C-alpha positions as CSV (number, residue, x, y, z in Angstrom):
1,M,0.0,0.0,0.0
2,A,1.3,3.4,-0.9
3,R,1.8,6.0,1.8
4,L,0.9,9.7,1.6
5,L,2.5,11.8,4.3
6,I,0.7,15.1,5.2
7,V,3.2,17.3,7.1
8,H,1.4,20.3,8.4
9,H,1.6,23.3,10.8
10,T,-1.9,24.2,11.6
11,P,-2.0,27.1,14.2
12,S,-5.1,28.9,13.0
13,P,-8.8,28.1,12.2
14,H,-8.1,29.0,8.6
15,C,-5.2,26.6,8.3
16,Q,-7.4,23.9,10.0
17,E,-10.1,24.4,7.4
18,M,-7.6,23.9,4.6
19,F,-6.0,20.9,6.4
20,E,-9.4,19.2,6.8
21,A,-10.3,19.7,3.2
22,V,-6.9,18.3,2.0
23,V,-7.4,15.2,4.3
24,A,-11.0,14.8,3.0
25,G,-9.7,14.8,-0.6
26,A,-6.8,12.4,0.1
27,T,-9.1,10.0,1.9
28,A,-12.1,10.2,-0.6
29,P,-13.9,6.9,-1.3
30,D,-12.4,6.7,-4.8
31,I,-8.9,6.7,-3.4
32,E,-7.9,3.1,-3.0
33,G,-4.6,1.6,-1.8
34,V,-3.2,4.7,-0.3
35,E,-2.6,5.1,3.4
36,V,-2.8,8.7,4.5
37,I,-0.6,9.6,7.5
38,R,-1.0,13.0,9.2
39,R,1.9,14.5,11.2
40,P,2.3,17.9,12.7
41,A,5.5,19.4,11.4
42,L,7.1,19.5,14.9
43,H,6.5,15.8,15.4
44,V,7.3,14.2,12.0
45,S,10.4,11.9,11.9
46,P,12.9,11.4,9.2
47,A,11.8,7.7,9.1
48,E,8.2,8.9,8.2
49,F,9.6,10.9,5.3
50,L,11.5,7.9,4.2
51,D,8.6,5.5,4.5
52,A,6.2,7.7,2.5
53,D,5.7,7.6,-1.3
54,G,4.4,11.1,-1.6
55,Y,3.9,14.3,0.4
56,L,1.4,17.0,1.1
57,L,2.8,20.1,2.9
58,G,0.7,22.6,4.8
59,T,1.9,25.9,6.3
60,P,1.0,29.4,7.1
61,A,3.1,32.1,5.5
62,N,4.6,33.8,8.5
63,L,6.5,37.0,7.8
64,G,6.8,36.0,4.2
65,Y,8.2,32.6,4.9
66,I,7.1,29.0,5.7
67,S,6.4,28.3,9.3
68,G,9.3,27.6,11.6
69,A,7.8,24.3,12.4
70,L,7.8,23.1,8.7
71,K,11.4,24.5,8.3
72,H,12.4,22.5,11.4
73,A,10.9,19.3,9.9
74,F,13.0,19.7,6.9
75,D,16.1,20.8,8.8
76,S,15.8,17.7,11.1
77,A,15.4,15.3,8.2
78,Y,17.2,16.9,5.2
79,Y,20.4,14.8,5.0
80,Q,18.7,11.6,5.9
81,I,16.1,12.0,3.1
82,L,18.1,13.8,0.5
83,D,19.1,11.0,-1.8
84,A,16.4,8.5,-0.7
85,T,13.3,10.5,-1.6
86,Q,14.2,11.9,-5.0
87,G,11.5,11.9,-7.6
88,R,8.7,11.5,-5.1
89,P,5.5,13.6,-5.8
90,F,4.4,16.4,-3.5
91,G,1.8,19.1,-3.2
92,A,1.4,22.1,-0.9
93,Y,-1.1,24.4,0.5
94,L,-0.3,27.8,2.1
95,H,-2.3,30.3,4.1
96,G,-1.3,33.9,4.5
97,N,-2.9,37.2,5.4
98,Q,-0.3,39.1,3.4
99,G,2.2,38.1,0.8
100,T,3.0,34.4,0.4
101,E,5.6,34.7,-2.3
102,G,8.5,34.1,0.0
103,A,6.9,31.0,1.5
104,E,6.1,29.7,-2.0
105,K,9.7,30.3,-3.1
106,A,11.1,28.6,0.1
107,L,9.0,25.5,-0.5
108,S,10.1,25.4,-4.2
109,T,13.8,25.8,-3.1
110,I,13.6,23.0,-0.5
111,T,11.7,20.5,-2.6
112,T,13.9,21.2,-5.7
113,G,16.9,20.6,-3.5
114,L,15.4,17.3,-2.4
115,G,14.6,16.3,-6.0
116,W,10.9,16.0,-5.3
117,T,8.4,16.3,-8.2
118,K,5.6,18.9,-8.0
119,A,2.5,16.9,-8.5
120,A,0.0,19.8,-8.4
121,D,-0.1,23.6,-8.3
122,Y,0.2,25.0,-4.8
123,V,-3.1,26.1,-3.2
124,V,-2.6,29.6,-1.8
125,V,-5.2,31.3,0.3
126,S,-5.3,34.8,1.8
127,G,-7.8,35.6,4.4
128,A,-10.7,33.2,5.3
129,P,-10.9,30.2,3.0
130,T,-13.9,30.4,0.6
131,K,-15.9,27.4,-0.6
132,D,-13.8,27.5,-3.8
133,D,-10.6,27.5,-1.7
134,R,-11.8,24.5,0.3
135,Q,-12.6,22.7,-2.9
136,A,-9.2,23.5,-4.3
137,C,-7.7,22.0,-1.1
138,W,-9.9,18.9,-1.5
139,E,-8.8,18.5,-5.1
140,L,-5.1,18.9,-4.1
141,G,-5.4,16.1,-1.6
142,A,-7.3,13.9,-4.0
143,S,-4.9,14.6,-6.9
144,V,-1.7,13.8,-5.0
145,A,-3.3,10.7,-3.4
146,A,-4.6,9.5,-6.8
147,Q,-1.1,9.7,-8.3
148,L,0.0,7.2,-5.7
149,M,-2.7,4.6,-6.4
150,G,-1.2,1.5,-7.8
151,D,2.3,2.2,-6.4
């Protein structure tokens, strides 16, 4: 069974809404043969990154950058996962009340350095998530999970 690891930092109600929509998409009834593992960024282990076949990353954009929690997750696992996870698919969702460009660039830099493959466009939300935003998060979760079906 393929494993999809959702690594998230969810400090606000808006981030929680997005996280729940991503999980709902990744665990939709049509998704078969994919185990979805959810880990807060401060508690994910390098072994969990290694055991996963794909990733969904969730973060607020704090002061123009990814959360310190998500950065810590990568800092703690980087060298252990660097060569072993190349080519694996990932997706990401970000919430910001102001600019998210720095956070988007940071995620792209980190995942490019790891050699991961962007499986879907980032879902980026400013302010309260709308119905369309939640639907985009659902589709992100479903899309990345569906790409792992049959692995």
